[in-house]
PDB file of N, H, CA, C and O in Angstrom:
ATOM      1  N   UNK A   1      -6.691-122.957  78.373  1.00  0.00           N
ATOM      2  CA  UNK A   1      -7.176-121.563  77.694  1.00  0.00           C
ATOM      3  C   UNK A   1      -8.162-122.253  76.291  1.00  0.00           C
ATOM      4  O   UNK A   1      -7.864-122.953  75.323  1.00  0.00           O
ATOM      5  N   UNK A   2      -9.169-121.767  76.683  1.00  0.00           N
ATOM      6  H   UNK A   2      -9.411-121.199  77.469  1.00  0.00           H
ATOM      7  CA  UNK A   2      -9.477-121.620  75.132  1.00  0.00           C
ATOM      8  C   UNK A   2      -9.313-120.920  73.947  1.00  0.00           C
ATOM      9  O   UNK A   2      -9.488-119.759  74.317  1.00  0.00           O
ATOM     10  N   UNK A   3      -9.125-120.893  72.951  1.00  0.00           N
ATOM     11  H   UNK A   3      -8.983-121.836  72.650  1.00  0.00           H
ATOM     12  CA  UNK A   3      -8.922-119.722  71.840  1.00  0.00           C
ATOM     13  C   UNK A   3     -10.317-119.549  71.050  1.00  0.00           C
ATOM     14  O   UNK A   3     -11.165-120.440  71.104  1.00  0.00           O
ATOM     15  N   UNK A   4     -10.548-118.193  70.209  1.00  0.00           N
ATOM     16  H   UNK A   4      -9.859-117.469  70.166  1.00  0.00           H
ATOM     17  CA  UNK A   4     -11.549-117.611  69.357  1.00  0.00           C
ATOM     18  C   UNK A   4     -10.533-116.803  68.466  1.00  0.00           C
ATOM     19  O   UNK A   4      -9.500-116.176  68.697  1.00  0.00           O
ATOM     20  N   UNK A   5     -11.475-117.167  67.053  1.00  0.00           N
ATOM     21  H   UNK A   5     -12.314-117.677  66.865  1.00  0.00           H
ATOM     22  CA  UNK A   5     -11.026-116.270  65.973  1.00  0.00           C
ATOM     23  C   UNK A   5     -11.688-115.182  65.934  1.00  0.00           C
ATOM     24  O   UNK A   5     -12.914-115.172  66.044  1.00  0.00           O
ATOM     25  N   UNK A   6     -10.936-114.066  65.765  1.00  0.00           N
ATOM     26  H   UNK A   6      -9.940-114.075  65.675  1.00  0.00           H
ATOM     27  CA  UNK A   6     -11.513-112.750  65.680  1.00  0.00           C
ATOM     28  C   UNK A   6     -11.342-111.710  64.748  1.00  0.00           C
ATOM     29  O   UNK A   6     -10.189-111.541  64.349  1.00  0.00           O
ATOM     30  N   UNK A   7     -12.269-110.935  64.287  1.00  0.00           N
ATOM     31  H   UNK A   7     -13.206-111.072  64.610  1.00  0.00           H
ATOM     32  CA  UNK A   7     -11.355-109.972  63.174  1.00  0.00           C
ATOM     33  C   UNK A   7     -11.222-108.369  63.665  1.00  0.00           C
ATOM     34  O   UNK A   7     -12.086-107.509  63.835  1.00  0.00           O
ATOM     35  N   UNK A   8      -9.721-108.347  63.821  1.00  0.00           N
ATOM     36  H   UNK A   8      -9.019-109.046  63.683  1.00  0.00           H
ATOM     37  CA  UNK A   8      -9.717-107.066  64.251  1.00  0.00           C
ATOM     38  C   UNK A   8      -8.777-105.619  63.146  1.00  0.00           C
ATOM     39  O   UNK A   8      -8.273-105.878  62.053  1.00  0.00           O
ATOM     40  N   UNK A   9      -8.758-104.456  63.673  1.00  0.00           N
ATOM     41  H   UNK A   9      -9.167-104.246  64.561  1.00  0.00           H
ATOM     42  CA  UNK A   9      -8.337-103.961  62.609  1.00  0.00           C
ATOM     43  C   UNK A   9      -6.998-104.263  62.136  1.00  0.00           C
ATOM     44  O   UNK A   9      -6.155-104.604  62.967  1.00  0.00           O
ATOM     45  N   UNK A  10      -6.761-104.199  61.175  1.00  0.00           N
ATOM     46  H   UNK A  10      -7.445-103.922  60.501  1.00  0.00           H
ATOM     47  CA  UNK A  10      -5.313-104.435  60.671  1.00  0.00           C
ATOM     48  C   UNK A  10      -4.322-103.320  61.115  1.00  0.00           C
ATOM     49  O   UNK A  10      -3.138-103.599  60.926  1.00  0.00           O
ATOM     50  N   UNK A  11      -4.694-101.643  61.883  1.00  0.00           N
ATOM     51  H   UNK A  11      -5.656-101.416  62.037  1.00  0.00           H
ATOM     52  CA  UNK A  11      -3.855-100.849  62.002  1.00  0.00           C
ATOM     53  C   UNK A  11      -3.403-101.254  63.497  1.00  0.00           C
ATOM     54  O   UNK A  11      -2.365-100.820  63.995  1.00  0.00           O
ATOM     55  N   UNK A  12      -4.274-102.117  64.153  1.00  0.00           N
ATOM     56  H   UNK A  12      -5.118-102.469  63.748  1.00  0.00           H
ATOM     57  CA  UNK A  12      -4.105-102.189  65.812  1.00  0.00           C
ATOM     58  C   UNK A  12      -3.153-103.304  65.519  1.00  0.00           C
ATOM     59  O   UNK A  12      -1.995-103.062  65.861  1.00  0.00           O
ATOM     60  N   UNK A  13      -3.377-104.521  64.939  1.00  0.00           N
ATOM     61  H   UNK A  13      -4.317-104.717  64.661  1.00  0.00           H
ATOM     62  CA  UNK A  13      -2.503-105.529  64.873  1.00  0.00           C
ATOM     63  C   UNK A  13      -1.320-105.674  64.184  1.00  0.00           C
ATOM     64  O   UNK A  13      -0.684-106.726  64.245  1.00  0.00           O
ATOM     65  N   UNK A  14      -0.811-104.341  63.269  1.00  0.00           N
ATOM     66  H   UNK A  14      -1.328-103.486  63.219  1.00  0.00           H
ATOM     67  CA  UNK A  14       0.223-103.817  63.233  1.00  0.00           C
ATOM     68  C   UNK A  14       1.167-102.953  64.343  1.00  0.00           C
ATOM     69  O   UNK A  14       2.391-102.834  64.405  1.00  0.00           O
ATOM     70  N   UNK A  15       0.067-102.389  65.210  1.00  0.00           N
ATOM     71  H   UNK A  15      -0.927-102.485  65.159  1.00  0.00           H
ATOM     72  CA  UNK A  15       0.679-101.269  65.867  1.00  0.00           C
ATOM     73  C   UNK A  15       0.858-102.633  67.207  1.00  0.00           C
ATOM     74  O   UNK A  15       2.066-102.557  67.434  1.00  0.00           O
ATOM     75  N   UNK A  16       0.526-103.312  67.769  1.00  0.00           N
ATOM     76  H   UNK A  16      -0.455-103.374  67.584  1.00  0.00           H
ATOM     77  CA  UNK A  16       0.764-104.114  68.899  1.00  0.00           C
ATOM     78  C   UNK A  16       1.457-105.195  68.329  1.00  0.00           C
ATOM     79  O   UNK A  16       1.847-105.952  69.218  1.00  0.00           O
ATOM     80  N   UNK A  17       1.869-105.694  66.822  1.00  0.00           N
ATOM     81  H   UNK A  17       1.552-105.079  66.100  1.00  0.00           H
ATOM     82  CA  UNK A  17       3.049-106.528  66.523  1.00  0.00           C
ATOM     83  C   UNK A  17       4.233-105.761  66.660  1.00  0.00           C
ATOM     84  O   UNK A  17       5.116-106.560  66.969  1.00  0.00           O
ATOM     85  N   UNK A  18       4.810-104.340  66.569  1.00  0.00           N
ATOM     86  H   UNK A  18       4.092-103.691  66.318  1.00  0.00           H
ATOM     87  CA  UNK A  18       5.574-103.783  66.815  1.00  0.00           C
ATOM     88  C   UNK A  18       6.108-103.679  68.370  1.00  0.00           C
ATOM     89  O   UNK A  18       7.215-103.971  68.822  1.00  0.00           O
ATOM     90  N   UNK A  19       5.002-103.189  68.998  1.00  0.00           N
ATOM     91  H   UNK A  19       4.103-102.951  68.631  1.00  0.00           H
ATOM     92  CA  UNK A  19       4.815-103.020  70.648  1.00  0.00           C
ATOM     93  C   UNK A  19       5.791-104.591  70.931  1.00  0.00           C
ATOM     94  O   UNK A  19       6.985-104.555  71.229  1.00  0.00           O
ATOM     95  N   UNK A  20       4.912-106.040  70.748  1.00  0.00           N
ATOM     96  H   UNK A  20       3.942-106.070  70.506  1.00  0.00           H
ATOM     97  CA  UNK A  20       5.294-107.293  71.030  1.00  0.00           C
ATOM     98  C   UNK A  20       6.874-107.592  70.876  1.00  0.00           C
ATOM     99  O   UNK A  20       7.652-107.904  71.778  1.00  0.00           O
ATOM    100  N   UNK A  21       7.181-107.395  69.330  1.00  0.00           N
ATOM    101  H   UNK A  21       6.549-107.142  68.598  1.00  0.00           H
ATOM    102  CA  UNK A  21       8.481-107.180  69.192  1.00  0.00           C
ATOM    103  C   UNK A  21       9.459-106.215  70.337  1.00  0.00           C
ATOM    104  O   UNK A  21      10.612-106.511  70.651  1.00  0.00           O
ATOM    105  N   UNK A  22       8.775-105.144  70.800  1.00  0.00           N
ATOM    106  H   UNK A  22       7.839-104.903  70.545  1.00  0.00           H
ATOM    107  CA  UNK A  22       9.826-104.463  71.422  1.00  0.00           C
ATOM    108  C   UNK A  22       9.952-105.634  73.101  1.00  0.00           C
ATOM    109  O   UNK A  22      10.833-106.383  73.523  1.00  0.00           O
ATOM    110  N   UNK A  23       8.770-105.289  73.543  1.00  0.00           N
ATOM    111  H   UNK A  23       8.054-104.681  73.201  1.00  0.00           H
ATOM    112  CA  UNK A  23       8.423-106.510  74.753  1.00  0.00           C
ATOM    113  C   UNK A  23       8.467-107.605  74.549  1.00  0.00           C
ATOM    114  O   UNK A  23       7.670-108.231  75.248  1.00  0.00           O
ATOM    115  N   UNK A  24       9.269-108.427  73.632  1.00  0.00           N
ATOM    116  H   UNK A  24       9.916-107.919  73.065  1.00  0.00           H
ATOM    117  CA  UNK A  24       9.268-109.910  73.673  1.00  0.00           C
ATOM    118  C   UNK A  24       8.461-110.562  73.838  1.00  0.00           C
ATOM    119  O   UNK A  24       8.601-111.502  74.621  1.00  0.00           O
ATOM    120  N   UNK A  25       7.396-110.369  73.244  1.00  0.00           N
ATOM    121  H   UNK A  25       7.282-109.605  72.608  1.00  0.00           H
ATOM    122  CA  UNK A  25       6.051-110.848  73.409  1.00  0.00           C
ATOM    123  C   UNK A  25       4.990-111.124  72.043  1.00  0.00           C
ATOM    124  O   UNK A  25       4.789-110.376  71.086  1.00  0.00           O
ATOM    125  N   UNK A  26       4.496-112.264  72.290  1.00  0.00           N
ATOM    126  H   UNK A  26       4.659-112.871  73.067  1.00  0.00           H
ATOM    127  CA  UNK A  26       3.862-112.670  70.523  1.00  0.00           C
ATOM    128  C   UNK A  26       2.911-111.568  70.338  1.00  0.00           C
ATOM    129  O   UNK A  26       2.632-110.890  71.327  1.00  0.00           O
ATOM    130  N   UNK A  27       2.192-111.207  68.814  1.00  0.00           N
ATOM    131  H   UNK A  27       2.419-111.758  68.011  1.00  0.00           H
ATOM    132  CA  UNK A  27       1.258-110.248  69.133  1.00  0.00           C
ATOM    133  C   UNK A  27      -0.011-110.726  69.854  1.00  0.00           C
ATOM    134  O   UNK A  27      -0.480-109.900  70.638  1.00  0.00           O
ATOM    135  N   UNK A  28      -0.413-111.454  69.786  1.00  0.00           N
ATOM    136  H   UNK A  28      -0.031-112.124  69.150  1.00  0.00           H
ATOM    137  CA  UNK A  28      -1.646-112.456  70.534  1.00  0.00           C
ATOM    138  C   UNK A  28      -1.601-111.683  71.851  1.00  0.00           C
ATOM    139  O   UNK A  28      -2.387-110.774  72.121  1.00  0.00           O
ATOM    140  N   UNK A  29      -0.373-112.220  72.852  1.00  0.00           N
ATOM    141  H   UNK A  29       0.266-112.957  72.633  1.00  0.00           H
ATOM    142  CA  UNK A  29      -0.344-112.254  73.575  1.00  0.00           C
ATOM    143  C   UNK A  29      -0.368-110.458  74.085  1.00  0.00           C
ATOM    144  O   UNK A  29      -0.965-110.104  75.101  1.00  0.00           O
ATOM    145  N   UNK A  30       0.390-109.473  73.171  1.00  0.00           N
ATOM    146  H   UNK A  30       0.875-109.760  72.345  1.00  0.00           H
ATOM    147  CA  UNK A  30      -0.004-108.044  73.460  1.00  0.00           C
ATOM    148  C   UNK A  30      -1.333-107.629  73.234  1.00  0.00           C
ATOM    149  O   UNK A  30      -2.086-107.574  74.207  1.00  0.00           O
ATOM    150  N   UNK A  31      -1.542-107.477  72.667  1.00  0.00           N
ATOM    151  H   UNK A  31      -0.930-107.522  71.877  1.00  0.00           H
ATOM    152  CA  UNK A  31      -3.474-107.694  72.149  1.00  0.00           C
ATOM    153  C   UNK A  31      -4.401-107.833  73.676  1.00  0.00           C
ATOM    154  O   UNK A  31      -5.141-107.051  74.274  1.00  0.00           O
ATOM    155  N   UNK A  32      -3.951-109.202  73.932  1.00  0.00           N
ATOM    156  H   UNK A  32      -3.351-109.838  73.446  1.00  0.00           H
ATOM    157  CA  UNK A  32      -4.152-109.412  75.336  1.00  0.00           C
ATOM    158  C   UNK A  32      -3.955-108.728  76.644  1.00  0.00           C
ATOM    159  O   UNK A  32      -4.796-108.647  77.539  1.00  0.00           O
ATOM    160  N   UNK A  33      -2.631-108.199  76.651  1.00  0.00           N
ATOM    161  H   UNK A  33      -1.948-108.265  75.923  1.00  0.00           H
ATOM    162  CA  UNK A  33      -2.479-106.933  77.382  1.00  0.00           C
ATOM    163  C   UNK A  33      -3.043-106.217  77.552  1.00  0.00           C
ATOM    164  O   UNK A  33      -3.621-105.863  78.579  1.00  0.00           O
ATOM    165  N   UNK A  34      -3.005-105.747  76.375  1.00  0.00           N
ATOM    166  H   UNK A  34      -2.536-106.035  75.540  1.00  0.00           H
ATOM    167  CA  UNK A  34      -4.184-103.904  76.219  1.00  0.00           C
ATOM    168  C   UNK A  34      -5.587-104.124  76.505  1.00  0.00           C
ATOM    169  O   UNK A  34      -6.415-103.258  76.788  1.00  0.00           O
ATOM    170  N   UNK A  35      -5.795-105.552  76.388  1.00  0.00           N
ATOM    171  H   UNK A  35      -5.122-106.255  76.159  1.00  0.00           H
ATOM    172  CA  UNK A  35      -6.914-105.790  76.619  1.00  0.00           C
ATOM    173  C   UNK A  35      -7.243-106.150  78.402  1.00  0.00           C
ATOM    174  O   UNK A  35      -8.138-105.543  78.989  1.00  0.00           O
ATOM    175  N   UNK A  36      -6.533-107.022  78.981  1.00  0.00           N
ATOM    176  H   UNK A  36      -5.806-107.516  78.503  1.00  0.00           H
ATOM    177  CA  UNK A  36      -6.693-106.613  80.167  1.00  0.00           C
ATOM    178  C   UNK A  36      -6.155-105.435  81.023  1.00  0.00           C
ATOM    179  O   UNK A  36      -6.538-105.242  82.177  1.00  0.00           O
ATOM    180  N   UNK A  37      -5.128-104.560  80.304  1.00  0.00           N
ATOM    181  H   UNK A  37      -4.817-104.717  79.366  1.00  0.00           H
ATOM    182  CA  UNK A  37      -5.412-103.189  80.892  1.00  0.00           C
ATOM    183  C   UNK A  37      -6.120-102.450  81.028  1.00  0.00           C
ATOM    184  O   UNK A  37      -6.265-101.628  81.933  1.00  0.00           O
ATOM    185  N   UNK A  38      -6.930-102.736  79.702  1.00  0.00           N
ATOM    186  H   UNK A  38      -6.812-103.404  78.967  1.00  0.00           H
ATOM    187  CA  UNK A  38      -8.662-102.138  79.056  1.00  0.00           C
ATOM    188  C   UNK A  38      -9.530-102.328  80.143  1.00  0.00           C
ATOM    189  O   UNK A  38     -10.315-101.552  80.689  1.00  0.00           O
ATOM    190  N   UNK A  39      -9.235-103.540  80.364  1.00  0.00           N
ATOM    191  H   UNK A  39      -8.598-104.170  79.920  1.00  0.00           H
ATOM    192  CA  UNK A  39     -10.741-103.808  81.548  1.00  0.00           C
ATOM    193  C   UNK A  39     -10.712-103.614  83.059  1.00  0.00           C
ATOM    194  O   UNK A  39     -11.643-103.498  83.856  1.00  0.00           O
ATOM    195  N   UNK A  40      -9.267-103.610  83.255  1.00  0.00           N
ATOM    196  H   UNK A  40      -8.511-103.704  82.608  1.00  0.00           H
ATOM    197  CA  UNK A  40      -8.584-102.978  84.712  1.00  0.00           C
ATOM    198  C   UNK A  40      -9.206-101.549  84.644  1.00  0.00           C
ATOM    199  O   UNK A  40      -9.950-101.132  85.531  1.00  0.00           O
ATOM    200  N   UNK A  41      -8.908-100.923  83.696  1.00  0.00           N
ATOM    201  H   UNK A  41      -8.303-101.262  82.975  1.00  0.00           H
ATOM    202  CA  UNK A  41      -8.763 -99.258  84.360  1.00  0.00           C
ATOM    203  C   UNK A  41     -10.295 -99.084  83.873  1.00  0.00           C
ATOM    204  O   UNK A  41     -10.631 -98.046  84.443  1.00  0.00           O
ATOM    205  N   UNK A  42     -11.487 -99.575  83.070  1.00  0.00           N
ATOM    206  H   UNK A  42     -11.213-100.418  82.607  1.00  0.00           H
ATOM    207  CA  UNK A  42     -12.868 -99.404  83.201  1.00  0.00           C
ATOM    208  C   UNK A  42     -13.549 -99.918  84.318  1.00  0.00           C
ATOM    209  O   UNK A  42     -14.606 -99.386  84.656  1.00  0.00           O
ATOM    210  N   UNK A  43     -13.028-101.023  85.035  1.00  0.00           N
ATOM    211  H   UNK A  43     -12.169-101.456  84.760  1.00  0.00           H
ATOM    212  CA  UNK A  43     -13.640-101.625  86.285  1.00  0.00           C
ATOM    213  C   UNK A  43     -13.394-100.483  87.478  1.00  0.00           C
ATOM    214  O   UNK A  43     -14.212-100.276  88.374  1.00  0.00           O
ATOM    215  N   UNK A  44     -11.757 -99.576  87.292  1.00  0.00           N
ATOM    216  H   UNK A  44     -11.093 -99.744  86.564  1.00  0.00           H
ATOM    217  CA  UNK A  44     -11.310 -98.538  88.302  1.00  0.00           C
ATOM    218  C   UNK A  44     -11.050 -97.667  87.934  1.00  0.00           C
ATOM    219  O   UNK A  44      -9.894 -97.267  88.073  1.00  0.00           O
ATOM    220  N   UNK A  45     -12.292 -96.706  87.073  1.00  0.00           N
ATOM    221  H   UNK A  45     -13.231 -97.030  86.960  1.00  0.00           H
ATOM    222  CA  UNK A  45     -11.817 -95.237  86.509  1.00  0.00           C
ATOM    223  C   UNK A  45     -11.151 -94.281  87.158  1.00  0.00           C
ATOM    224  O   UNK A  45     -10.815 -93.211  86.650  1.00  0.00           O
ATOM    225  N   UNK A  46     -10.907 -94.673  88.457  1.00  0.00           N
ATOM    226  H   UNK A  46     -11.181 -95.541  88.870  1.00  0.00           H
ATOM    227  CA  UNK A  46     -10.188 -93.604  89.332  1.00  0.00           C
ATOM    228  C   UNK A  46      -8.567 -93.908  89.666  1.00  0.00           C
ATOM    229  O   UNK A  46      -7.739 -93.179  90.212  1.00  0.00           O
ATOM    230  N   UNK A  47      -8.492 -94.695  89.353  1.00  0.00           N
ATOM    231  H   UNK A  47      -9.164 -95.287  88.910  1.00  0.00           H
ATOM    232  CA  UNK A  47      -6.916 -95.500  89.657  1.00  0.00           C
ATOM    233  C   UNK A  47      -6.404 -94.624  88.171  1.00  0.00           C
ATOM    234  O   UNK A  47      -7.008 -94.316  87.144  1.00  0.00           O
ATOM    235  N   UNK A  48      -4.948 -94.410  88.667  1.00  0.00           N
ATOM    236  H   UNK A  48      -4.458 -94.660  89.501  1.00  0.00           H
ATOM    237  CA  UNK A  48      -4.140 -93.901  87.432  1.00  0.00           C
ATOM    238  C   UNK A  48      -3.529 -94.915  86.801  1.00  0.00           C
ATOM    239  O   UNK A  48      -3.461 -95.793  87.660  1.00  0.00           O
ATOM    240  N   UNK A  49      -2.846 -95.484  85.406  1.00  0.00           N
ATOM    241  H   UNK A  49      -2.901 -94.770  84.708  1.00  0.00           H
ATOM    242  CA  UNK A  49      -2.386 -95.989  84.922  1.00  0.00           C
ATOM    243  C   UNK A  49      -0.941 -96.913  85.352  1.00  0.00           C
ATOM    244  O   UNK A  49      -0.643 -98.088  85.138  1.00  0.00           O
ATOM    245  N   UNK A  50      -0.219 -95.791  86.054  1.00  0.00           N
ATOM    246  H   UNK A  50      -0.462 -94.836  86.228  1.00  0.00           H
ATOM    247  CA  UNK A  50       0.752 -96.353  86.579  1.00  0.00           C
ATOM    248  C   UNK A  50       0.486 -97.212  87.742  1.00  0.00           C
ATOM    249  O   UNK A  50       1.178 -98.199  87.993  1.00  0.00           O
ATOM    250  N   UNK A  51      -0.695 -96.769  88.577  1.00  0.00           N
ATOM    251  H   UNK A  51      -1.257 -95.967  88.373  1.00  0.00           H
ATOM    252  CA  UNK A  51      -1.008 -97.843  89.641  1.00  0.00           C
ATOM    253  C   UNK A  51      -1.447 -99.411  88.946  1.00  0.00           C
ATOM    254  O   UNK A  51      -1.083-100.564  89.180  1.00  0.00           O
ATOM    255  N   UNK A  52      -2.172 -98.945  88.226  1.00  0.00           N
ATOM    256  H   UNK A  52      -2.467 -98.008  88.036  1.00  0.00           H
ATOM    257  CA  UNK A  52      -2.657-100.426  87.724  1.00  0.00           C
ATOM    258  C   UNK A  52      -1.691-101.109  87.338  1.00  0.00           C
ATOM    259  O   UNK A  52      -1.604-102.310  87.597  1.00  0.00           O
ATOM    260  N   UNK A  53      -0.362-100.118  86.309  1.00  0.00           N
ATOM    261  H   UNK A  53      -0.433 -99.143  86.099  1.00  0.00           H
ATOM    262  CA  UNK A  53       0.445-101.204  85.880  1.00  0.00           C
ATOM    263  C   UNK A  53       1.527-101.679  86.897  1.00  0.00           C
ATOM    264  O   UNK A  53       2.290-102.627  86.709  1.00  0.00           O
ATOM    265  N   UNK A  54       1.484-100.884  88.000  1.00  0.00           N
ATOM    266  H   UNK A  54       0.865-100.114  88.153  1.00  0.00           H
ATOM    267  CA  UNK A  54       2.736-101.442  89.170  1.00  0.00           C
ATOM    268  C   UNK A  54       2.022-102.792  89.720  1.00  0.00           C
ATOM    269  O   UNK A  54       2.725-103.721  90.118  1.00  0.00           O
ATOM    270  N   UNK A  55       0.200-102.899  89.735  1.00  0.00           N
ATOM    271  H   UNK A  55      -0.371-102.144  89.411  1.00  0.00           H
ATOM    272  CA  UNK A  55      -0.241-103.491  90.328  1.00  0.00           C
ATOM    273  C   UNK A  55       0.266-105.140  89.621  1.00  0.00           C
ATOM    274  O   UNK A  55       0.670-106.175  90.152  1.00  0.00           O
ATOM    275  N   UNK A  56      -0.001-104.738  88.183  1.00  0.00           N
ATOM    276  H   UNK A  56      -0.330-103.897  87.752  1.00  0.00           H
ATOM    277  CA  UNK A  56       0.345-106.086  87.669  1.00  0.00           C
ATOM    278  C   UNK A  56       1.489-106.758  87.393  1.00  0.00           C
ATOM    279  O   UNK A  56       1.607-107.915  86.990  1.00  0.00           O
ATOM    280  N   UNK A  57       2.411-105.869  87.664  1.00  0.00           N
ATOM    281  H   UNK A  57       2.315-104.929  87.992  1.00  0.00           H
ATOM    282  CA  UNK A  57       3.564-106.022  87.921  1.00  0.00           C
ATOM    283  C   UNK A  57       3.731-106.651  89.265  1.00  0.00           C
ATOM    284  O   UNK A  57       4.149-107.807  89.201  1.00  0.00           O
ATOM    285  N   UNK A  58       3.633-106.444  89.803  1.00  0.00           N
ATOM    286  H   UNK A  58       3.293-105.505  89.855  1.00  0.00           H
ATOM    287  CA  UNK A  58       3.374-106.990  91.608  1.00  0.00           C
ATOM    288  C   UNK A  58       2.703-108.713  91.436  1.00  0.00           C
ATOM    289  O   UNK A  58       3.087-109.788  91.896  1.00  0.00           O
ATOM    290  N   UNK A  59       1.595-108.341  90.587  1.00  0.00           N
ATOM    291  H   UNK A  59       1.283-107.467  90.213  1.00  0.00           H
ATOM    292  CA  UNK A  59       0.978-109.769  90.673  1.00  0.00           C
ATOM    293  C   UNK A  59       2.042-110.692  90.271  1.00  0.00           C
ATOM    294  O   UNK A  59       2.309-111.671  90.968  1.00  0.00           O
ATOM    295  N   UNK A  60       2.715-110.409  89.092  1.00  0.00           N
ATOM    296  H   UNK A  60       2.498-109.614  88.526  1.00  0.00           H
ATOM    297  CA  UNK A  60       3.748-111.088  88.557  1.00  0.00           C
ATOM    298  C   UNK A  60       4.777-111.644  88.991  1.00  0.00           C
ATOM    299  O   UNK A  60       5.241-112.757  88.746  1.00  0.00           O
ATOM    300  N   UNK A  61       5.229-110.591  89.844  1.00  0.00           N
ATOM    301  H   UNK A  61       4.852-109.686  90.043  1.00  0.00           H
ATOM    302  CA  UNK A  61       6.098-111.147  90.882  1.00  0.00           C
ATOM    303  C   UNK A  61       6.117-112.062  92.198  1.00  0.00           C
ATOM    304  O   UNK A  61       6.910-112.771  92.817  1.00  0.00           O
ATOM    305  N   UNK A  62       4.631-111.587  92.275  1.00  0.00           N
ATOM    306  H   UNK A  62       3.987-111.011  91.773  1.00  0.00           H
ATOM    307  CA  UNK A  62       4.044-112.886  93.652  1.00  0.00           C
ATOM    308  C   UNK A  62       3.788-113.885  92.949  1.00  0.00           C
ATOM    309  O   UNK A  62       3.480-114.800  93.713  1.00  0.00           O
ATOM    310  N   UNK A  63       3.735-114.318  91.542  1.00  0.00           N
ATOM    311  H   UNK A  63       3.986-113.575  90.922  1.00  0.00           H
ATOM    312  CA  UNK A  63       3.296-115.792  91.110  1.00  0.00           C
ATOM    313  C   UNK A  63       5.065-116.218  90.497  1.00  0.00           C
ATOM    314  O   UNK A  63       5.443-117.387  90.433  1.00  0.00           O
ATOM    315  N   UNK A  64       5.728-115.330  90.203  1.00  0.00           N
ATOM    316  H   UNK A  64       5.421-114.380  90.255  1.00  0.00           H
ATOM    317  CA  UNK A  64       7.100-116.024  90.117  1.00  0.00           C
ATOM    318  C   UNK A  64       8.037-116.020  91.870  1.00  0.00           C
ATOM    319  O   UNK A  64       9.197-116.202  92.239  1.00  0.00           O
ATOM    320  N   UNK A  65       7.148-115.805  92.311  1.00  0.00           N
ATOM    321  H   UNK A  65       6.205-115.657  92.010  1.00  0.00           H
ATOM    322  CA  UNK A  65       7.991-116.076  93.943  1.00  0.00           C
ATOM    323  C   UNK A  65       9.051-114.937  94.236  1.00  0.00           C
ATOM    324  O   UNK A  65       9.942-115.184  95.049  1.00  0.00           O
ATOM    325  N   UNK A  66       9.008-113.911  93.720  1.00  0.00           N
ATOM    326  H   UNK A  66       8.285-113.710  93.059  1.00  0.00           H
ATOM    327  CA  UNK A  66       9.850-112.965  94.050  1.00  0.00           C
ATOM    328  C   UNK A  66       9.530-111.690  95.235  1.00  0.00           C
ATOM    329  O   UNK A  66      10.207-110.880  95.867  1.00  0.00           O
ATOM    330  N   UNK A  67       8.763-111.882  95.168  1.00  0.00           N
ATOM    331  H   UNK A  67       8.212-112.541  94.655  1.00  0.00           H
ATOM    332  CA  UNK A  67       8.713-110.863  96.640  1.00  0.00           C
ATOM    333  C   UNK A  67       9.309-111.460  97.817  1.00  0.00           C
ATOM    334  O   UNK A  67       9.387-112.649  98.123  1.00  0.00           O
ATOM    335  N   UNK A  68       9.731-110.387  98.446  1.00  0.00           N
ATOM    336  H   UNK A  68       9.668-109.420  98.198  1.00  0.00           H
ATOM    337  CA  UNK A  68       9.991-110.985 100.426  1.00  0.00           C
ATOM    338  C   UNK A  68       9.080-110.082 101.443  1.00  0.00           C
ATOM    339  O   UNK A  68       9.146-108.877 101.686  1.00  0.00           O
ATOM    340  N   UNK A  69       8.401-110.871 101.836  1.00  0.00           N
ATOM    341  H   UNK A  69       8.348-111.849 101.638  1.00  0.00           H
ATOM    342  CA  UNK A  69       8.081-110.456 103.015  1.00  0.00           C
ATOM    343  C   UNK A  69       7.908-109.129 103.687  1.00  0.00           C
ATOM    344  O   UNK A  69       9.103-108.881 103.851  1.00  0.00           O
ATOM    345  N   UNK A  70       7.280-108.096 104.196  1.00  0.00           N
ATOM    346  H   UNK A  70       6.310-108.298 104.063  1.00  0.00           H
ATOM    347  CA  UNK A  70       7.528-107.177 104.563  1.00  0.00           C
ATOM    348  C   UNK A  70       7.880-107.547 106.302  1.00  0.00           C
ATOM    349  O   UNK A  70       7.741-108.624 106.882  1.00  0.00           O
ATOM    350  N   UNK A  71       8.265-106.523 106.718  1.00  0.00           N
ATOM    351  H   UNK A  71       8.378-105.648 106.247  1.00  0.00           H
ATOM    352  CA  UNK A  71       8.945-106.788 108.329  1.00  0.00           C
ATOM    353  C   UNK A  71       8.383-105.659 108.667  1.00  0.00           C
ATOM    354  O   UNK A  71       8.710-104.612 108.109  1.00  0.00           O
ATOM    355  N   UNK A  72       7.163-105.721 109.937  1.00  0.00           N
ATOM    356  H   UNK A  72       6.898-106.572 110.390  1.00  0.00           H
ATOM    357  CA  UNK A  72       6.454-104.577 110.625  1.00  0.00           C
ATOM    358  C   UNK A  72       7.728-104.040 111.168  1.00  0.00           C
ATOM    359  O   UNK A  72       8.804-104.636 111.217  1.00  0.00           O
ATOM    360  N   UNK A  73       7.485-102.931 111.538  1.00  0.00           N
ATOM    361  H   UNK A  73       6.611-102.447 111.498  1.00  0.00           H
ATOM    362  CA  UNK A  73       9.053-102.562 112.860  1.00  0.00           C
ATOM    363  C   UNK A  73       9.651-102.209 112.695  1.00  0.00           C
ATOM    364  O   UNK A  73      10.523-102.040 113.546  1.00  0.00           O
TER     365      UNK A  73
END
């Protein structure tokens, strides 16, 4: 993954730093997380935030091999 330097509002960075510490992320990873959620919400304005959040969690669980197959019937 490539990186780029960008200028961000100091207040945004400070809020991201607080949330990052609470959620065991780095500040840049917290800002990336917020950007990902924002992009998903803009691309799917009819979906509620909780649905988008659960979709992100489900994807991470799948990538970690922590999902069980669903048994029909």
